[in-house]
Backbone as a ProteinNet text record, in pm:
[ID]
protein_1_A
[PRIMARY]
MRITVELPDDLAQQMIPAGQNPARAVVENMALEAFRAQRLTEHQLAQLLGMDRYQLDGFLKDCGIWLDYTMADLHQELEAQRKLGL
[TERTIARY]
14794.7	14744.2	14821.8	14919.5	15032.7	14908	14884	14829.4	14942.4	14919.2	15012.6	14900.5	14944.2	14845.3	15000.2	14942.2	14993.1	14897.6	14986.5	14902	15001.4	14936.8	15010.6	15065.6	15193	15263.7	15165.7	15110.5	15042.2	14916	14838.5	14748	14763.4	14876.3	14907.9	14952.6	15011.7	15067.4	14915.6	14812.4	14726.8	14581.7	14637.6	14567.6	14625.3	14765.5	14783.3	14892.2	14890.9	14908.1	15063.2	15142.3	15254.1	15356.3	15461.6	15493.2	15454.9	15328.4	15250.7	15309	15331.3	15362.4	15254	15258.5	15160.7	15112.2	15196.4	15151.8	15018.3	15085.3	15006.3	14832.1	14848.4	14781.2	14674.4	14696.5	14582.5	14532.9	14604.2	14559.7	14455.1	14489	14418.8	14291.3	14281.7	14154.8	14102.3	14129.5	14088.6	13968.8	14061.2	13982	13888.8	13911.3	13803.1	13681.7	13713.7	13573	13472.9	13559.4	13553.9	13453.2	13513.9	13450.3	13299.2	13316	13188.1	13078.2	13138.2	13057.4	12996.9	13029.2	13011.8	13106	13170.4	13230	13375.4	13407.5	13461.8	13436	13426.1	13443.8	13550.9	13532.8	13614.9	13733.3	13726.5	13805.2	13910.9	13852.5	13913	13975.7	13954.2	14022.1	14132.9	14138.1	14219.3	14364.3	14304.8	14372.8	14479.5	14444.4	14461.2	14553.9	14508.2	14593.9	14679.4	14729.7	14790.3	14775.1	14663.7	14655.2	14526.3	14572.5	14461.8	14363.9	14231.8	14119.9	14127.2	14273	14205.7	14269.9	14419.2	14469.7	14333.1	14290.1	14175	14099.3	14045.8	13944.4	13969.2	14102.8	14178.7	14165.6	14241.3	14258.6	14074.1	13977.2	13850.7	13825.8	13862.4	13790.9	13872.2	14021.9	14089.3	14007.8	13975.3	13930	13769	13692.2	13600.1	13469.7	13543	13444.8	13401.3	13263.4	13277.3	13199.9	13190.3	13157.3	13035.9	12966.1	12810.7	12784.1	12819.9	12863.4	12698.4	12654.9	12542.6	12568.1	12494.3	12475.7	12406.3	12383.1	12326.6	12476	12559.6	12692.8	12773.6	12755.4	12813.1	12801.8	12685.2	12601.3	12702.6	12651.9	12695.7	12889.8	12939.6	13065.7	13099.3	13007.1	13039.3	12981.6	12901.7	12822.9	12942.9	12971.4	13098.3	13230.4	13272.2	13366	13345.2	13224.8	13173.6	13185.8	13120.7	13130.6	13280.3	13352.5	13504.9	13577.4	13517	13562.5	13684.1	13649	13718.6	13661.5
5905	6038.8	6142.7	6233.1	6322.2	6474.7	6534.5	6676.1	6740.1	6881.3	7002.6	7086.7	7177.1	7307.4	7428.5	7518.5	7612.3	7679	7776.1	7845.8	7994	8091.8	8208	8157.5	8197.1	8169.8	8224.8	8315.1	8380.7	8344.5	8253.4	8188.8	8025.5	8011	7855.5	7862	7956	7960.8	7967.7	8009.9	8015.2	7901.7	7823.3	7735.2	7580.1	7593.6	7460.8	7474.2	7417	7424.9	7422.1	7477	7521.8	7391.8	7334.4	7222.8	7054.7	7113.6	7023.6	7023	6902.8	6863.7	6906.2	7023.3	7088.3	6974.8	6870	6802.8	6685.3	6668.7	6529.9	6645	6715.9	6823.1	6851	6842.6	6875.2	6728.6	6632.7	6514.7	6436.4	6502.3	6450.4	6519.9	6677.7	6743.8	6692.6	6670.8	6635.3	6490.9	6415.3	6280.5	6275.4	6360	6371.6	6455.7	6525.7	6595.1	6486.4	6401.5	6308	6188.4	6129.1	6064.3	6159.1	6244.1	6300	6305.2	6352.2	6336.1	6176.6	6113.9	5917	5903	5974.1	5880.2	5839.3	5837.1	5702.5	5629.9	5529.1	5419.6	5454.1	5428.8	5416.4	5331.4	5198.3	5138.3	5228.1	5256.2	5381.2	5473.7	5539.5	5638.5	5617.5	5516.8	5448.7	5415.9	5366.5	5309.2	5420.4	5523.9	5649.6	5707	5678.7	5789.9	5683.9	5561.3	5485.9	5451.2	5361.7	5399.7	5263.4	5199.6	5126.7	5125.9	5066.7	5102.3	5186.3	5163.1	5214	5402.8	5371.2	5531.6	5610.2	5524.7	5634.9	5672.6	5586.6	5669.5	5755.7	5744	5879	6018.1	5970.9	6099.8	6117.2	6081.3	6143.5	6193.3	6144.7	6211.2	6348.9	6349.4	6483.5	6594.3	6507.3	6595	6652.3	6589.8	6615.1	6533.2	6420	6334.3	6217.1	6173.4	6054	5939.5	5815.2	5745.1	5689.2	5630.9	5617.2	5446.1	5452.5	5290.7	5293.3	5204	5220.2	5075.8	5119.1	4955.4	4866.2	4833.1	4687.8	4661.2	4761.3	4699.3	4684.9	4710.7	4610.8	4511.6	4481.4	4363.8	4251.3	4314.1	4234	4192.8	4285.5	4234.6	4168.8	4192.3	4111.6	3962	3916.8	3816.3	3727.9	3799.8	3746.7	3688.6	3801.3	3731.3	3606.7	3627.3	3503.5	3384.8	3375.5	3250.2	3205	3315.5	3276.8	3235.8	3244.7	3198	3303	3448.7	3508.1	3602.5
4154.1	4041.8	4142	4107.8	4125.7	4104.5	4228.8	4190.3	4217.1	4167.1	4261.2	4267.7	4354.9	4418.9	4426.7	4388.7	4414.8	4522	4629.4	4758	4766.4	4777.7	4846.5	4961	5018.5	5122.2	5242.8	5224.9	5354.8	5387.4	5289.3	5302.9	5321.2	5274	5314.7	5497.7	5544.4	5640.1	5752.4	5702	5758.5	5751.3	5655.1	5607.5	5695.2	5699.9	5762.7	5884.4	5979.2	6096.4	6099.3	6140.3	6210.5	6231.6	6124.6	6152.7	6113.4	6037.3	5971.9	5837.4	5755	5632.4	5542.1	5471.8	5395.5	5302.9	5250	5159.5	5217.5	5329.1	5453.1	5493.9	5497.5	5545.7	5449.1	5300.3	5210.4	5206.6	5200.4	5159	5271.1	5439.2	5499.4	5481.8	5472.7	5445.1	5322.4	5211.4	5126.4	5158.1	5221.5	5251.3	5369	5420.9	5558	5489.2	5366.4	5330.3	5281.6	5169.7	5110.7	5169.7	5285.9	5403.7	5459.3	5504.4	5560.5	5418.8	5270.8	5211.9	5163.7	5239.6	5194.6	5061.9	5030.9	4904.7	4929	5042	5109.8	5196.3	5244.1	5295	5409.4	5527.5	5662.6	5629.2	5572.1	5536.1	5439.7	5310.8	5222.5	5300.6	5353.6	5430.3	5541	5609.8	5675.5	5581.4	5466.7	5362.2	5313.4	5285.7	5216.7	5313.4	5471	5510.9	5617.2	5555.4	5608.3	5769.2	5808	5948.1	5951.5	6072.9	6110.5	6194.7	6191.9	6235.5	6381.8	6466.7	6610.1	6563.6	6484.1	6475.7	6386.1	6338.3	6251.6	6341.6	6412	6515.6	6616.6	6617.7	6704.5	6644.8	6507.5	6452.4	6366.6	6369.8	6303.4	6482.7	6596.8	6716.9	6706.2	6670.1	6702.7	6635.7	6472.2	6415.2	6434.9	6564	6572.6	6491.4	6433	6370	6464.1	6466.8	6588.2	6451.2	6521.9	6390.1	6458.6	6344.4	6387.9	6467.9	6551	6678.8	6745.2	6689.5	6834	6934.2	6992.5	7128.1	7013	6959.9	6856	6791.6	6731.2	6664.6	6827.3	6885.8	7027.2	7070.9	7059.2	7071.2	7005.1	6860.1	6794.9	6766.6	6810.6	6818.8	6963.8	7052	7191.6	7122.8	7105.2	7031.6	6954.5	6830.1	6745.7	6861.7	6954	7054.8	7102.3	7178	7260.7	7159.9	7055.6	6993.6	6940.1	6904.2	6887.5	7009.4	7138.4	7273.5	7296.4	7310.6	7319.7	7446.7
[MASK]
++++++++++++++++++++++++++++++++++++++++++++++++++++++++++++++++++++++++++++++++++++++

């Protein structure tokens, strides 16, 4: 889908950080809001932004969004690694 948005230059300068691609900034902000509203999964967000899991984690942290990762999640991952002999 292609979406065209027109913004007044003065507002666009306030909204989009200097040096950042305006189209990318709009996509990132729209995707983050959809993720916050639970309309996108973590996997879908990474796919939309062209990031792997670790890049997405860093991106979300930079945006002040922390994933809900519990000690139970850690233990589950460690057990899975143990079973795989890692």
